[in-house]
N, C-alpha and C positions, 0 to 999 in steps of 0.2 A: 381282521376284525370279524366277529361273528354276527350273523343276522339271520332272522327267520323269514321265510317267504311263504305266504299263504296265497294259493291260486297259481297254477302252473300252466295257464293257457298260452295263447299266442305270444303275449308279452311277458307274463310272469316267468315262464320257463326259461326264456332267453335272458331275462334279467338275472336269474339265478346263475345261468351259465357264464354270463359276463363277469359277475362277481367272483365266481370260482376261478375263472381265468386269471383274475387279479389277486388270487391267493387268499380270498376271504373264505371263512367257514360258513356254509349255508345249510340251515336246517329247513326242510321243506314239508309242506302239508297241502293236500288237495283232496277234494271229495272223491276223485278218481284214483284208486290205488295204482292203476297202471301208470299214471303220470308221475306219481311218487317213485315207483320202481325205476322208471326211465331215468330220472335225475339221480337216483342212488347209484346207478351204473356209471354215472359221471362224477362220482365222489361226493354228492350231496348226502346229508344225513336225513333219512326219511322219518316221518312220524305218522302214526296211525290215527290219531285224533288230537283235539286241542290240548287235552291234559298231557298226553305224551309229548306233544310239540313243545309246550311251555317247559316241561321238565328237562328237555334236552338243550335249553338255552341258558346261558350263563347270565347271572344278574349283574348289573341292570340290563334287562332284555331289550332288544330292538326287533320289532316285528313289522314287516312290510306286507300290506294287503294289496293283491292285484286280482280283485274279484269284481263282478259287475256292480255298477252303481245301483243304489236303491235297496231293496229288501235283502239281497245277498250281503251287501256291505253292513247293513244294520245288524244282521244276525251274527256276522263275524266279529264286529266290534263288541257287541253285547256278550258273546260267548267268551271273548278274551277279557273283557272287563271283570267278569266274575272270578277269574283265576290269576290275573296279573297283580303285581305289587307296586308300591310307590317307587318312582324313578324309572320304571319301565317306559318304553316308548312304543306307541302304535302309529304307523305311517299308512295313510290311505293313498295309494298311488293310482287309484282308478279315476273315473270321471264323475265324482260326486258333485252334488249341488253345494255351493259354498256355504249357504245358510245351514245346511245339515252339518257341515264341519264345525261351525261355531257352536251348535248345540252339543255335538259329541265331545268337543274339547272341554266345554264347561262341565259336562257330566263326568268325564274321566278325571279332570283335574281335582275334583272333590276328593278323590282317593289317591291323589299324588301321582297319577299316571299322565305322562305327556302324550299329546296327540299332534301329529303333523299331517297336513294335507299337501300332497305333492302331485301337481299336474305333470303328467308324463307323456312326452311326445317322442315318437320314433318308430312306432308300429313294428312290423315284422322285420324291419331292417336294423333295429336297434342293437342287436348283437354285434354287428359289424361297425355300424356308424356311431353308436352311443345314443343316449337318451337325453333330450332337452328336459331339464327338471325345473319346475316352477314351484317354490316351496313356501308354505304358510305354517305359522306356529311360533312357539316361543324359541328365542335365540339359543337358550342353553341346550335344548335337544338338537337343534340344527347344528350347533358347533360340535357336539359329540359325534354326530353322524357324518362329519366332513369326509372321512375316508370312503364311506359308502357312496356319497354323492360324486366324489372324484372318480371313482371307478366306473360308475354307471354313465356319467356324462361323457360327451365326445372329447372334451379337452380342447386346447387351443388349436391343435392340428396345424394345417397350412393356411388357415384363414387369418389374414392380417387384421389387427385391431382397427376399428373405425378411426379414421383420422382425427386426432385430438384426444383419443382415449389412452394414449401411451402411459400417462402418469396417473390415470384414474384407478384407485384401488377397487377391488371387488372380484367376484367370481363369474360375472356374466360372460366374459370371453371364454370361459372354460365350458360353458353350456349348462350351468346351474346357477340359481339365484334365490336367496331368501327374500321373498317379495313383501313380507309383512306378517301380521298376526294371523290367528286362525281364520281360515277361509280365503286368505289372500292368494295362496297358490292355486287353488281351484278356480278362483275368480279370474286370474290371469289366463289359465288354461281355457276357461270358458270363452273368453274373448278371442284367444288364439284360434279356437275351433270355429267361432263365428266368422272370423276373417278367412279361415280356410274355406268355408262354404262359399264366400264371395269370390275368392280367387279361382276356385274350381269352376264356379258357374261361368266366370268370364272366359276361361279357356274353353269350356264346353261349348258355349254359344259361338265363339270364334271359329272353332273347327266345324261346327254345324253350318255356318255361313259359307265357309270354304267348300264344303261338300255340296251345298246348294247351288254353287256357281255353275254347275253342269246341268241343272234341271231344265226340262223342255219349256217351262213357263217363260224362260228368258229368250230374247231374240238370239238366233244362232251366233251372230257376230259378237255377242257379249257373254258367251258361255266359255267357261274354263274348266279343264279337267286337272285338278290339282292332286298331287301325291301328298296326302296329309302327313304320312310318316316322314317324308323328306322335308316338308315345311317345319314340322316339329323339330327335326334334327337341325335344320338351318337356324331356327330361333334359339336353340340351345347355345349357339356359338356367337358371343359378342352382342346379342340382342338385349335391349332394355328389359324385355319380359322374361328373360331366362330365370329358371327356378328349379327346385327339386321336383315340384309338381309337373313341370314341363318335361323334365327328364323321364318321369314315370309315364307320362302321356306318350312320349316318343317311343318308349319301349312297348307299350300296349298296342299302338298303331302299327308298329313294325311286325309284331307277332300276329295281328289280326286286323287288317286295314278297315274292314267293315264292322268290326267288333261283334261278330255274329254270336259269340257266346254270352253276350250281355243283352238283357231285355230292355234295360233302361229304367228298371224299378229301383229307385234310389231311397235308401233308408236315411233317417236322421237319428243320431244317438243321444240327443237331449241338449247338448251344449249350445247348439244353434238356437233352440227355443229359449234357453235361459239367457242367452246374449240379448235376444230381442226383448225379453222380459226386463232385463236390467236397463236397457235403453229406454223402455217405457217408464220405469220407475225414476230414472234420472232426467226424463224429458229430453233425451238426446236423439237427434235424427239419425236413423240407420237404414236408409232406403235400400242400399245394395244388399246388406246382410239379411234384411227382412225378406226381400224378393227372392234371394237365393234359397232361403228356408221354404218359402211358399212354393217355389218351383219343385222342390223335392216332394211336397205333398201332391202336387199335380201329377208328378211322374208316375204315381201309383195308379193312375187312371188311364193315361195315354202317354205313349213314349216317343221320344225323338232321338235322333242321333246324339244330340247334346247330352241326353240322360245316359246313353251308353258310354259316352266319354267320362261322365261323372262316375259311373259304376266301375269303369276300368281303372280310374285313378284310385278309388277307394280300395279296390282289390290289390293294387300294386303297393300302396303304402301301408295298408293295415291288414291285408289278407281277408277283407270283408267279402262275403259271398252273398249274392243276391237272394232275396226271399222270393223264389220263383212261385211259391204257393200263392203269394199275394199279387203276383203280376197279372 
């Protein structure tokens, strides 16, 4: 199948590679000509601007955007809106606010253009592991793009279905799911990221307490000198709290036990704020997720080892680099 990919950064470039590896034809465009040339060397079809990009796509076109949420996405959608035709599909795979998806979908649909919002999780490891896809939009467009979702998603792999799901139809066990109408995909991804904040904070605080067990403030006979890398490795094996985030934490602690290369300045990318906002609108209690978000705010003024653990995890799963200028 043919698809266009706009935005060839940490995730977009690897998504294009994963699609090409599965024999899809990928037309690529990025504001950086070097990024386009790099993918052309790997058999992608490069484009110089939006007009050239759209001309190289066969009707009905499918275009996947992997650009930063906010103004960059608005500009990309509007640029494409002016030159696309009825039955074309625009997919926003970034981390947009779900209410913006509803607005964009309504605008594009007036001209017969489909719009899908796809929450995409997988970070810099997606090329090898696949991408978990949370899809919102109309079912006709979703059905048409099944081959693309199949190729990007992890697939069933060696993970057994949840007990009792053996006869339940659907695609969730393959790593992608049509979650509902416009905005539903990014709403689910928003909550996913809010939960991610809470899980990361729990790990970070736990390792901070382990580290503090050796502090002089404690009576000598209650001090312990733990090897955090070993404990992380231990917990990965048969523990109730095992997870991919713990895998990444174990990797980071083994490479740098004191996490010297991290300051503890922890960014938030928006979804955590939107999750808390949704909780307020729904009058749903979300103490852990809210506290995890506020802790990131505090980390920009004073830093603890817990924040270094958070930074290390973000670097491992998403390639995020600390904003040292703000630290």
